[in-house]
Every structure is written in structure tokens, then in C-alpha cells.
LUMVOKOL-305757 format. One record per residue: residue number from 1; y, x, z of N, C-alpha, C, O in turn. Coordinates in Angstrom, 3 decimals. Each point is the difference from the previous one (the first is absolute). Example, Ala and Ser with C-alpha at 12.3 -4.5 7.8 and 13.67 -1.06 7.14 Angstrom:
<rolums>
  seq       n_y       n_x       n_z      ca_y      ca_x      ca_z       c_y       c_x       c_z       o_y       o_x       o_z
    1    -5.690    13.190     7.800     1.190    -0.890     0.000     1.200     0.900     0.000    -0.019     1.036     0.665
    2     1.069    -1.386    -1.385     1.190     0.820     0.060     1.090    -0.770     0.730     1.108     0.509     0.169
</rolums>
This chain:
<rolums>
  seq       n_y       n_x       n_z      ca_y      ca_x      ca_z       c_y       c_x       c_z       o_y       o_x       o_z
    1   -71.090   -62.789    -0.962    -0.202     0.874     1.370     1.309     0.646     0.538     0.454     0.948    -0.640
    2    -0.060    -1.206     1.318     1.582     0.762     0.806    -0.383     0.989     0.081    -1.105     0.400    -0.365
    3     2.173     0.336     0.992     0.264     1.477    -0.131     0.668     0.346     1.192     0.705    -0.971     0.274
    4    -0.584     1.699     0.430     0.926     0.263     1.321     0.880     1.075    -0.673    -0.439     1.037    -0.498
    5     1.526    -1.351     0.537     1.395     0.802    -0.344     0.944     0.682     0.733     0.574     1.072    -0.191
    6    -0.517    -1.966     1.143     0.879     1.150     0.982     0.022    -1.243     1.163    -0.532    -1.093    -0.191
    7     1.322     1.515     1.554    -0.109    -0.341     1.298     1.345    -0.221     0.173     0.646     0.175    -1.033
    8    -0.020    -0.496     1.983     1.981    -0.066     0.323     0.101     0.055     1.628    -0.284    -0.714     0.961
    9     0.719     1.677    -1.161     0.663    -0.160     1.575     1.484     0.510     0.044     0.521     0.824    -0.752
   10     0.238    -1.739     2.175     1.640    -0.178    -0.242     0.228     1.077     0.904    -0.618     0.131     1.057
   11     1.559     0.687    -1.497     0.347     1.252     0.831     1.493    -0.042    -0.083     0.638    -0.466    -0.943
   12     0.000     1.167     2.365     0.945    -0.175     0.078     1.430     1.193    -0.422     1.206    -0.209     0.131
   13    -1.885     1.409    -0.638     0.881     0.776    -0.410    -0.719     0.624    -1.510    -0.939     0.794    -0.065
   14     1.456    -1.222    -0.728    -0.600     0.835    -1.227    -0.222     1.024    -0.308    -0.898     0.404    -0.739
   15     2.041     0.389     1.500    -0.457     1.905    -0.493    -1.102     0.265     1.012    -1.063     0.492    -0.379
   16     1.208    -0.701     1.245    -0.863     0.206     0.841    -1.870    -0.217    -0.102    -0.908     0.781     0.286
   17     0.896    -1.804    -0.672    -1.262    -0.459    -0.383    -0.468     0.565    -1.760    -1.115     0.226    -0.471
   18     2.176    -0.160    -0.016    -0.424     0.500    -1.010    -0.570     1.480    -0.039    -1.013     0.425    -0.555
   19     2.131     0.339     1.437    -0.310     1.677     0.538    -1.166     0.010     0.591    -0.739     0.918    -0.354
   20     0.247    -1.801     1.314    -1.215     0.213     0.801    -1.128    -0.338    -1.472    -0.503     1.090    -0.273
   21     0.264    -1.575    -0.167    -0.940    -0.730    -1.167    -0.127     1.025    -0.809    -1.088     0.116    -0.563
   22     2.055     0.797     0.316    -0.084     0.958    -1.195    -0.483     0.955     0.653    -0.945     0.531    -0.585
   23     1.274     0.030     1.826    -0.296     1.043     0.925    -1.631     0.054     0.414    -0.771     0.945    -0.167
   24     0.487    -2.299     0.777    -1.434    -0.232     0.618    -0.786    -0.553    -1.112    -1.177     0.250     0.257
   25     1.275    -0.927    -1.450    -0.959    -0.240    -1.150     0.236     0.468    -1.315    -0.689    -0.091    -1.016
   26     1.571     0.507     1.184     0.582     0.867    -1.420    -0.079    -1.597    -1.260    -0.678    -0.279    -0.989
   27     2.055    -0.570     1.966    -0.234    -1.322    -1.227     1.589     0.189    -0.647     0.958     0.499     0.592
   28    -0.977    -0.961    -1.754     1.842     0.220    -0.422     0.392    -1.671    -0.353    -0.761    -0.935    -0.243
   29     1.763     0.963     0.296     0.505    -1.323    -0.596    -0.143     0.078    -1.629     0.590     0.764    -0.764
   30    -1.496    -1.727     0.476     0.029    -0.582    -1.381     0.623    -0.359    -0.447     0.421     0.695    -0.925
   31     0.381    -2.389     1.164     1.173    -0.702     0.381     0.474    -0.452     1.114    -0.591    -0.321     1.031
   32     2.187     0.311    -1.411     0.329    -0.671     1.043     0.820    -1.500    -0.433     0.424     0.052    -1.155
   33    -0.252    -0.820     1.574     0.659    -1.363    -0.670     1.043    -0.273     1.452    -0.467    -0.088     1.135
   34     1.893    -0.015    -1.454     1.127    -0.265     0.873     0.403    -1.695    -0.202     0.473    -0.473    -1.033
   35    -0.659     0.022     1.773     0.196    -1.633     0.045     1.194    -0.484     1.291     0.098     0.485     1.126
   36     0.537    -1.343    -1.605     1.180    -0.336     0.478    -0.387     0.202     1.817     0.488     1.040     0.444
   37    -1.273    -1.881     0.602    -0.546     0.533     1.382    -1.041     0.984     0.200    -0.163     0.473     1.125
   38    -0.616    -0.087    -2.180    -1.290     0.989     0.355    -0.161     0.719    -1.064     0.186    -0.547    -1.087
   39    -0.516     1.746     1.134    -0.670     1.329    -0.588    -1.199    -0.200    -0.213    -0.577    -0.433     0.997
   40    -0.137     0.582    -1.999    -1.762     0.325    -0.319    -0.140     1.124    -0.232     0.723     0.304    -0.949
   41    -1.455     0.770     1.427    -0.559     1.138    -0.596    -1.357     0.348    -0.191    -0.526     0.045     1.112
   42    -0.138     0.174    -1.844    -1.257     0.271    -0.306    -0.488     1.515    -0.220     0.195     0.657    -1.023
   43    -0.744    -0.309     1.966    -0.667     1.448     0.105    -1.789    -0.008    -0.573    -0.944    -0.766     0.194
   44     1.130     2.040    -0.966    -1.254    -0.069    -0.070    -0.337     1.733    -0.363     0.824     0.809     0.427
   45    -1.890    -0.347    -1.115    -0.750     1.336    -0.532    -0.859     0.034    -0.700    -0.672    -0.954    -0.390
   46     0.563     2.063     0.125    -1.001    -0.065    -0.886    -1.243     0.029    -0.339    -0.516     0.041    -1.117
   47    -0.083    -0.071     2.493    -1.327    -0.474     0.818    -0.681    -1.387    -0.299    -1.201    -0.235     0.136
   48     2.299    -0.765    -0.626    -0.842    -1.361    -0.132     1.687    -0.783    -0.101     1.141     0.310     0.343
   49    -2.065    -1.905    -1.279     1.430    -0.780    -0.147     0.683    -0.971     1.022     1.086    -0.567    -0.126
   50    -1.932     0.510     1.118     0.416    -0.794     1.499     1.365     0.392    -0.186     0.129     0.970    -0.747
   51     0.880    -1.431     1.198     1.268    -0.131     0.664     0.465    -0.207     1.358    -0.398    -1.085     0.424
   52     0.989     1.635     0.282     0.893    -0.437     1.475     1.083    -0.453    -0.069     0.852     0.882    -0.110
   53    -0.306    -2.298     0.130     1.018    -0.418    -0.507     0.918    -0.139     1.280    -0.252    -0.880     0.823
   54     1.303     1.736    -0.655     0.862    -0.171     1.294     1.232    -0.582    -0.326     0.835     0.465    -0.777
   55    -0.736    -2.032     1.736     1.283    -0.923    -0.126     0.593     0.547     1.125    -0.512     0.291     1.081
   56     1.938    -0.162    -1.563     1.248     0.200     0.852     0.889    -0.941    -0.115     0.535     0.039    -1.108
   57    -0.003    -1.184     2.038     0.375    -0.957     0.079     1.503     0.566     0.545     0.234     0.497     1.101
   58     0.668    -0.718    -2.168     1.280     0.356     0.244     1.302    -0.429     1.486     0.583    -1.071     0.169
   59    -0.521     1.891     0.374     0.921    -0.418     1.383    -0.788    -0.199     1.278     0.500    -0.205     1.107
   60    -1.928     0.300    -1.418    -1.053     0.035     0.914     0.616     1.626     0.690     0.395     1.074    -0.455
   61    -0.617    -1.719     1.840     0.269     1.300     0.790    -0.935    -0.296     1.553     0.760     0.186     0.950
   62    -2.017    -0.542    -0.545    -0.926    -0.486     0.697    -1.253     0.587    -0.357    -0.785    -0.451    -0.835
   63     0.644     1.522     1.543    -1.564     0.309    -0.550    -0.977    -1.525    -0.212     0.071    -0.780     0.949
   64    -0.778     0.442    -1.905    -1.252    -0.710    -0.365    -0.981    -0.020     1.480    -0.172     1.050     0.619
   65    -0.456    -2.406    -0.130    -0.661    -0.094     0.998    -1.358    -0.159    -0.652    -0.070    -0.976    -0.746
   66    -0.813     1.572     0.837    -1.244     0.437    -0.344    -0.684    -0.975     0.127    -0.456    -0.589    -0.981
   67     0.271     0.266     2.032    -0.530    -1.263     0.261    -1.580     0.389     0.417    -0.187     1.151     0.396
   68    -0.925    -2.043    -0.470    -1.412     0.323     0.539    -1.039    -0.002    -1.817    -0.866     0.827    -0.286
   69     1.167    -1.573    -0.298    -0.087     0.021    -1.751    -0.208     0.737    -0.242    -1.111     0.100    -0.521
   70     1.759     0.847     0.623     0.260     1.340    -1.134    -1.260     0.851     0.506    -0.090     0.220     1.208
   71    -1.185     0.417    -2.355    -0.640     0.604     0.254     0.430     1.535    -0.159     0.470     0.706     0.893
   72    -0.758    -0.302    -2.351     0.507     1.246    -0.125    -0.150     0.265    -1.749    -0.452    -0.914    -0.689
   73     0.763     1.896     0.218    -0.083     0.623    -1.627    -0.605     1.282     0.208     0.273     0.667     0.998
   74    -1.361    -0.143    -2.184    -0.975     0.632     0.013     0.034     1.316    -0.848    -0.746    -0.189    -0.961
   75     1.213     1.256     0.914    -0.168     1.061    -1.232    -1.655     0.484     0.351    -0.786    -0.549     0.772
   76     0.631     1.447    -1.404    -1.336     0.668    -0.413     0.145     1.344    -0.329     0.405     0.153    -1.153
   77    -0.627     1.007     1.861     0.457     1.725    -0.490    -1.178     0.146    -0.387    -0.781    -0.952    -0.021
   78     0.418     2.266    -0.382    -1.031     1.172    -0.139    -0.180     0.614     1.780    -0.979    -0.049     0.744
   79     1.701     0.338    -0.628    -0.299     0.837     1.677     0.922    -0.538     0.919     1.155     0.421    -0.049
   80    -1.456    -1.264     0.867     0.400    -0.595     1.147     0.778     1.480     1.237     1.142     0.072     0.453
   81    -2.138     0.728    -0.286     0.393     0.284     0.790     1.266     0.853    -0.703     0.925     0.237     0.778
   82    -0.766     0.261    -2.176     0.989     0.840    -0.442     1.292    -0.616     0.025     0.910     0.683     0.471
   83    -0.598    -2.024    -0.952     0.718    -1.180     0.071     0.206    -0.352     1.506     0.991    -0.709     0.172
   84    -1.636     1.006     0.890     0.664    -0.290     1.446     0.975     0.814     0.469     1.061    -0.247     0.571
   85    -1.759     1.594    -1.009     0.781     1.088     0.397     1.290    -0.073    -0.993     1.093     0.206     0.528
   86    -1.129    -0.450    -1.763     1.354     0.312    -0.918     0.872    -1.020     1.047     1.005     0.475     0.528
   87    -1.434    -2.026    -0.200     1.157    -0.528     0.496     0.436     0.162     1.087     1.076    -0.387     0.455
   88    -1.898     0.979     0.037     0.499     0.630     1.638     1.135     1.298    -0.109     0.844     0.534     0.719
   89    -1.216    -0.443    -1.638     1.089     1.683    -0.453     1.476    -0.313    -0.383     1.051     0.640     0.022
   90    -1.548    -2.331    -0.507     1.294    -0.585    -0.679     1.118    -0.755     1.199     1.042    -0.611    -0.234
   91    -1.681     0.904     1.533     0.627    -1.018     0.986    -0.331    -0.927     0.017     0.467    -0.669     0.922
   92    -1.436    -0.032    -1.838     0.027    -1.485     0.254    -1.277    -0.559     1.053    -1.191     0.304    -0.072
   93     1.679    -0.972     0.794    -1.062    -0.436     1.117    -1.294    -0.254    -0.317    -0.085    -1.202     0.252
   94    -0.965     1.550    -0.638    -1.525    -0.338    -0.167    -0.716    -0.151     1.084     0.287     0.667     0.994
   95    -1.509    -1.701    -0.974    -0.775    -0.393     1.011    -1.264     1.515    -0.268    -0.169     0.896    -0.828
   96    -0.434    -1.356     2.049    -1.230     0.795    -0.333    -1.076    -0.801    -0.826    -0.178    -1.162    -0.363
   97    -0.609     2.702     0.225    -1.141    -0.121    -1.551    -0.942    -0.777     0.971    -0.021     0.215     1.212
   98    -0.831    -1.228    -1.911    -1.110    -0.745     0.337    -0.984     0.044    -1.118     0.349    -0.031    -1.180
   99    -1.633     0.108     1.593    -1.045     0.044    -0.554    -0.875    -1.148     0.442    -0.594     0.125     1.071
  100     0.433    -1.357    -1.859    -0.903    -0.824     0.297    -0.956    -0.354    -0.984     0.079     0.012    -1.229
  101    -1.387    -0.464     2.324    -1.472    -0.139    -0.411    -0.087    -1.154    -0.299     0.916    -0.764     0.303
  102    -2.134     0.273    -1.037    -0.353    -1.767    -0.151    -1.474     0.435     0.020    -0.511     0.666    -0.900
  103    -0.173    -1.124     2.068    -1.342    -0.206    -0.473    -0.645     1.082     0.418    -1.228     0.064     0.053
  104     2.214     1.103     0.356    -0.814     1.106     0.441     0.428     1.028    -1.331    -0.596     1.077     0.005
  105     1.469    -1.281    -1.025     0.122     0.594    -1.062     1.461     0.455    -0.298     0.497    -1.043    -0.426
  106     0.572     2.082     0.400     0.769    -0.101    -0.492     0.512    -0.737    -0.642    -0.370     0.125    -1.168
  107     1.367    -1.196     1.365     1.108    -0.811    -0.697     1.077     0.357    -0.566     0.230    -0.440    -1.127
  108     0.695     1.320     1.759     1.303    -0.090    -0.204     0.563     1.367     1.012    -0.537     0.358     1.048
  109     1.984     0.378    -1.810     0.145     0.476     0.909     1.650     0.174    -0.449     0.413     0.273    -1.126
  110     0.229    -0.468     2.108     1.740    -0.422    -0.266     0.878    -0.082     1.038    -0.521    -0.254     1.086
  111     1.765     0.402    -1.108     0.844    -0.171     0.864     0.863    -0.896    -0.300    -0.274    -0.616    -1.030
  112     1.487     0.232     1.703     1.043    -0.913    -0.474     1.619     0.738     0.436     0.335     0.630     1.004
  113     0.375    -0.999    -2.138     1.317     0.386     0.311     0.948    -1.145     0.038    -0.468    -1.073    -0.379
  114     1.732     1.093     0.769     0.515    -1.126     0.219     1.223     0.254    -1.148     0.612     1.065     0.095
  115    -0.332    -1.764    -0.898     1.572     0.077    -1.104     1.238    -0.352     1.184    -0.124    -0.704     1.003
  116     1.047     1.261    -1.365     1.601    -0.602     0.562     0.114    -1.334     0.720     0.427    -0.289     1.117
  117    -0.875    -0.341    -1.977    -0.039    -1.472     0.519    -0.877    -0.602     1.030     0.062    -1.127     0.491
  118    -1.281     2.550    -0.149    -0.845    -0.714     0.709    -1.384    -0.448    -0.698    -1.004    -0.112     0.703
  119     0.971    -0.060    -1.638    -0.960    -0.286    -0.714    -0.830     1.270    -0.700     0.280     0.970    -0.703
  120    -1.891    -1.763     1.532    -1.300     1.010     0.291    -0.659     0.367    -1.405    -0.321    -0.920    -0.751
  121     0.077     2.485     0.317    -0.539    -0.040    -1.385    -1.514     0.860     0.564     0.105     1.224     0.083
  122    -1.093    -1.680     0.189    -1.404     0.726    -0.234     0.122     1.128    -1.352     0.448    -0.175    -1.133
  123    -0.988     1.262     1.721    -0.246     1.262    -1.108    -1.634     0.102     0.464    -0.609     0.162     1.057
  124     0.357    -0.305    -2.120    -1.558    -0.073     0.276    -0.859     1.301    -1.633     0.073     0.157    -1.219
  125    -0.801     0.422     2.494    -0.893     0.605    -1.123    -0.681    -0.378    -1.234    -0.723    -0.990     0.104
  126     0.778     1.478    -1.101    -0.744    -0.256    -1.256    -0.969     0.284     0.072    -0.257     1.077     0.539
  127    -1.149    -2.202    -1.232    -0.864    -0.082     0.324    -0.591    -1.591     0.100     0.697    -1.001     0.164
  128    -1.729     1.033    -0.266    -1.155    -1.065    -0.022     0.939    -1.235    -0.786     0.301     0.000    -1.194
  129     0.054    -1.004     2.179     0.824    -1.045    -0.394     1.070    -0.081    -0.166     0.519    -1.004    -0.486
  130     0.244     2.255     0.916     1.598     0.393     0.213    -0.057     0.693    -1.139    -0.346     1.181     0.033
  131     0.623    -1.705    -1.031     0.562     0.814    -1.697     1.211     0.691     0.111     0.481     0.565    -0.982
</rolums>
């Protein structure tokens, strides 16, 4: 059986991205590998085994075009209202909180935030199918 272990995003500025993910989601650098033309940075925290891999291509000066194929990463939190307030207080640009129903029943409570490279991250209230 396959096990999901990481997702990768290409970032322009390592320091800016590492700082964002630390501030926003308490992700720390688990390992860093510097190659001749690129650097891989693996971020994680104690909440799970899944990692976010940041790839920094050396010499790149132009932001990446995300195109229309990228969807989003998702994280779950105990209290979406408190997390929304905390991220707002940090001066990060967060979207409005949305409460979605499915067939007349509460389904999800969430908001989106973008990282410095424009990648969307969905912040979901824990519960139901969102563990």
C-alpha cells in the first residue's frame, strides 16, 4: 500500500518561504540538501509524518507561473477562528472564513491563505472527515 510522504512546491526565495511556513504553520526545517543547481528543503512538525518539500532552483529570478492546474495544500487546525485571527495579527493576507454545507449538513469551515509564491493553502477546522 502506498503512503503519502510529501508534496513539493517550487519557491523563489528560501528564507522568505521557510519563515512563512514557520510563522503560519509551525513547520521547521527537517532536512536541507544543497545540490549544484538546486536546493531541497523538507519542512515538517510534530503533528504528522507528511512533509512539504521546497525546491529552490539556483539562479532563478522570475516568479513561477502557477498556471491553472495547481489546486492547494490543506492543513487542519483545532480552532479555525483563532487561527484566522492569529494569522491576521501576523499581517498575513488571509481570506474570509467560509462555512460550507453538504445536503443540508455542516461539511467544512475553512479559509485560504497564500504563501509568498502564491500557492494557496486551505486551513480547515478539524472534525468530521478533516482530521
